[in-house]
Structures are given as C-alpha cells and as structure tokens.
C-alpha positions as CSV (number, residue, x, y, z in Angstrom):
1,M,-23.1,19.5,159.5
2,N,-22.0,21.0,162.8
3,K,-21.7,24.4,161.2
4,L,-25.2,24.2,159.8
5,W,-26.5,23.2,163.2
6,I,-24.8,26.1,164.8
7,V,-26.2,28.6,162.3
8,C,-29.7,27.2,162.6
9,S,-29.5,27.3,166.4
10,C,-28.4,30.9,166.3
11,L,-31.3,31.7,163.9
12,I,-33.8,30.2,166.3
13,V,-32.4,31.9,169.3
14,W,-32.3,35.3,167.6
15,S,-35.7,34.9,166.1
16,C,-37.1,34.4,169.6
17,N,-35.4,37.6,170.8
18,S,-37.9,40.2,171.9
19,N,-35.5,43.0,170.7
20,S,-37.3,45.3,168.2
21,D,-34.2,45.3,165.9
22,S,-35.1,43.6,162.6
23,L,-31.4,43.0,161.8
24,H,-29.7,40.0,163.4
25,V,-26.0,39.4,163.1
26,I,-24.6,35.8,163.2
27,V,-20.9,34.9,163.4
28,T,-20.2,31.6,161.7
29,A,-17.6,29.1,162.9
30,E,-15.1,30.5,160.3
31,G,-15.6,34.0,161.7
32,K,-17.8,35.3,158.9
33,T,-20.5,37.7,159.8
34,I,-24.0,37.2,158.3
35,K,-26.7,39.8,158.6
36,I,-30.3,38.6,158.5
37,D,-33.2,40.9,158.1
38,S,-36.3,39.6,159.9
39,T,-38.6,42.5,159.2
40,N,-41.0,40.4,157.2
41,W,-40.9,37.3,159.4
42,P,-44.4,36.2,160.5
43,S,-45.2,36.4,164.2
44,S,-45.8,32.6,164.1
45,F,-44.5,29.9,161.8
46,Q,-47.7,27.8,162.3
47,L,-45.7,24.8,163.4
48,G,-47.8,22.3,165.4
49,R,-51.2,22.8,166.9
50,P,-52.7,22.8,170.4
51,A,-53.3,19.3,171.8
52,S,-56.9,18.3,172.3
53,P,-58.1,17.2,175.7
54,E,-58.4,13.6,174.4
55,E,-54.8,13.7,173.3
56,I,-53.6,15.1,176.6
57,K,-55.7,12.5,178.5
58,K,-54.0,9.7,176.5
59,I,-50.5,10.6,177.6
60,D,-51.4,11.9,181.1
61,I,-50.9,8.5,182.7
62,D,-48.5,9.1,185.5
63,V,-48.9,7.0,188.7
64,R,-47.6,8.4,192.1
65,P,-46.2,6.3,194.9
66,D,-49.4,6.6,196.9
67,G,-51.3,5.0,193.9
68,T,-52.9,8.2,192.6
69,G,-53.4,7.7,188.9
70,L,-53.7,4.0,188.9
71,P,-56.4,2.9,186.4
72,A,-59.2,0.3,186.9
73,G,-58.3,-3.3,186.4
74,E,-56.5,-6.1,188.2
75,G,-54.0,-8.9,187.6
76,S,-52.4,-12.0,189.2
77,A,-48.9,-13.4,189.0
78,I,-50.1,-16.5,187.2
79,A,-51.5,-14.6,184.2
80,G,-48.5,-12.2,184.3
81,K,-46.0,-15.1,183.9
82,A,-47.5,-16.0,180.4
83,I,-47.2,-12.3,179.3
84,Y,-43.6,-12.1,180.7
85,L,-42.6,-15.2,178.8
86,S,-44.1,-14.0,175.5
87,K,-43.2,-10.2,175.6
88,C,-40.4,-9.6,178.1
89,V,-38.1,-12.6,178.5
90,A,-36.1,-11.9,175.3
91,C,-34.7,-8.7,176.7
92,H,-34.8,-9.4,180.5
93,G,-34.3,-13.1,180.9
94,T,-35.4,-15.2,183.8
95,D,-34.0,-16.1,187.2
96,T,-32.2,-19.0,185.5
97,T,-30.5,-16.8,182.9
98,S,-26.7,-17.0,183.1
99,P,-25.1,-13.9,184.6
100,E,-22.8,-13.9,181.6
101,A,-25.7,-13.7,179.2
102,K,-25.9,-10.5,177.1
103,L,-29.4,-9.1,177.6
104,L,-30.8,-6.0,176.0
105,G,-32.4,-4.9,179.3
106,P,-31.6,-5.3,182.9
107,V,-32.4,-8.5,184.8
108,L,-35.8,-8.0,186.5
109,I,-36.0,-11.2,188.5
110,S,-33.5,-12.3,191.1
111,T,-34.0,-14.4,194.2
112,K,-30.3,-14.1,195.1
113,P,-29.0,-10.9,196.7
114,G,-26.2,-9.4,194.7
115,K,-24.9,-6.3,193.0
116,N,-27.6,-6.2,190.3
117,K,-30.3,-3.7,191.2
118,T,-33.6,-5.5,190.6
119,I,-37.2,-4.9,191.5
120,G,-37.0,-6.9,194.7
121,N,-33.8,-5.3,196.1
122,Y,-33.8,-1.7,194.8
123,W,-37.2,-0.3,193.7
124,P,-38.8,1.8,196.5
125,Y,-42.5,1.6,195.4
126,A,-44.5,-1.0,193.6
127,T,-46.5,1.7,191.8
128,T,-43.4,2.9,190.1
129,L,-43.1,-0.6,188.5
130,F,-46.6,-0.3,187.2
131,D,-46.1,3.2,185.9
132,Y,-42.8,2.4,184.1
133,V,-44.1,-0.8,182.5
134,R,-47.3,0.9,181.3
135,R,-45.5,3.8,179.6
136,A,-42.2,2.3,178.4
137,M,-42.6,-1.4,177.8
138,P,-42.3,-3.6,175.8
139,Y,-39.2,-1.9,174.3
140,N,-40.3,-2.5,170.7
141,E,-43.9,-1.4,171.3
142,P,-44.2,0.9,174.3
143,G,-47.7,1.7,175.6
144,S,-49.2,-1.3,173.8
145,L,-50.1,-3.3,176.9
146,T,-53.6,-3.0,178.3
147,N,-54.1,-2.0,182.0
148,E,-55.0,-5.6,182.8
149,E,-51.8,-6.8,181.2
150,V,-49.7,-4.3,183.2
151,Y,-51.4,-5.3,186.4
152,Q,-50.6,-9.0,185.6
153,L,-47.0,-8.3,184.7
154,T,-46.6,-6.2,187.8
155,A,-48.0,-9.0,190.0
156,F,-45.7,-11.5,188.3
157,L,-42.6,-9.4,188.8
158,L,-43.4,-8.7,192.4
159,Q,-44.1,-12.4,193.0
160,A,-41.0,-13.6,191.2
161,N,-38.9,-11.2,193.4
162,K,-40.6,-12.7,196.5
163,V,-42.3,-9.4,197.4
164,I,-45.9,-10.7,197.2
165,G,-47.5,-14.2,197.2
166,E,-48.4,-16.1,194.1
167,K,-52.2,-15.8,194.6
168,E,-52.3,-12.1,195.5
169,V,-54.2,-9.9,193.1
170,M,-52.9,-6.4,192.2
171,N,-55.2,-3.6,191.5
172,A,-55.6,0.2,192.3
173,K,-56.3,-0.6,195.9
174,T,-53.8,-3.4,196.7
175,L,-50.8,-2.2,194.7
176,P,-50.1,0.9,196.7
177,M,-50.2,-1.2,199.9
178,V,-47.3,-3.3,198.8
179,V,-44.2,-2.5,200.9
180,M,-41.1,-2.9,198.9
181,P,-38.0,-4.4,200.6
182,A,-35.9,-1.4,199.7
183,Q,-38.4,1.3,200.5
184,N,-36.5,2.2,203.8
185,R,-33.3,2.9,201.8
186,F,-34.9,5.9,200.2
187,I,-35.5,9.3,201.8
188,P,-38.5,11.3,200.6
189,D,-37.5,14.7,199.4
190,D,-39.8,17.0,201.3
191,R,-38.1,20.3,200.4
192,K,-40.4,23.0,199.2
193,G,-37.8,24.9,197.1
194,G,-35.2,27.5,197.7
195,P,-31.9,27.1,199.5
196,E,-33.0,24.4,202.0
197,V,-30.2,22.0,202.9
198,R,-30.5,18.9,205.0
C-alpha cells in the first residue's frame, strides 16, 4: 500500500510540473524506473467545481475575539443547561463527574482550580467558545446547533465556570464584552511578518 501511495504521490507532483517535457521518470521503492508519457494528458482532470457564493457563506462562519462575525440571536444559561445535559454531558461530564471518569472530551466545567485547562481558567476569549461550539460540536453532529442554541450553551458554560451571572444574556453585543479570567495570560501576536523577534 505504501509503495502505491508513493507512486501516486510522485505522479501527482510530476503532473503539476510546469516543465514542457512530456516524459516523466519515476523511481519506485524497489529502485525500478518507470517512464510515463504525459503528452496526451488533459490540461484539467475536471475534478470538483467552483464553490457557489451560498456554499462559501455557509462555511464562512469564523468569529474573531472582538466579536466580528457573531450572528444574530441570544441565549441564557438556564436554557443552555438543558441543551448541555441532552447533547454534551455524555462526552464532557459535569462539575460532579469523578476525575477518574473516562470521558470522550475534556471537562468543560470546573469550579475548582487545578491542572485541567477549562473554559474558566484557560480560554482567553468568550467569543472563541462560541466559534468552536458552533463549528465543531456536538462531536457526532457538528454544525447542527442553531445560533440560539450556541448562544445558550455559551452562556451556560460561562456561568457554570463562574465567568458570568446566571441571568446574563449572551448575544453579539454582550459576548465580546465578557472578560475571561485567563485573558491576561495571553499576549496578542502583533507581528506583521518577516524576521521580527520579541
């Protein structure tokens, strides 16, 4: 299998070569030389197609630390707790889950300081939590949560980690204003490129 992969990889690399030679030479793992004539190869293999603006819009959902990219909607911790218990607890547990428990995902709620990196003691921005949950969770069905559900889960996780109050509502305006406890542990990378060293 590895030999086939090597040969295929070589074919791809050499087929992308801008060299005008139509004869490509490949040396296999056994040291055999194979000559391939690519004179009649098409200029394109017609694989794939350009993405439509609607398809691009569907996956262009990143959220920045300052809140740029947050969608409309809002959520509270009370509503988020019900979603957490039905869609998240199986992999992430609760604050009463035993430390010895074998969970599929990391513990997300911890009111006790310790070695585990959780939302309350490690994440620098609340908007990062929203962004990650929206695009990657739940594990078995990523991207299936509505924006309202993501705001609700975000509010619950922030409240459970004692970052916000139980009655606070998270939305595109309030979420970027949340100051995470660990935010001062991170240094923004303001380099513009090149050989800059701090």
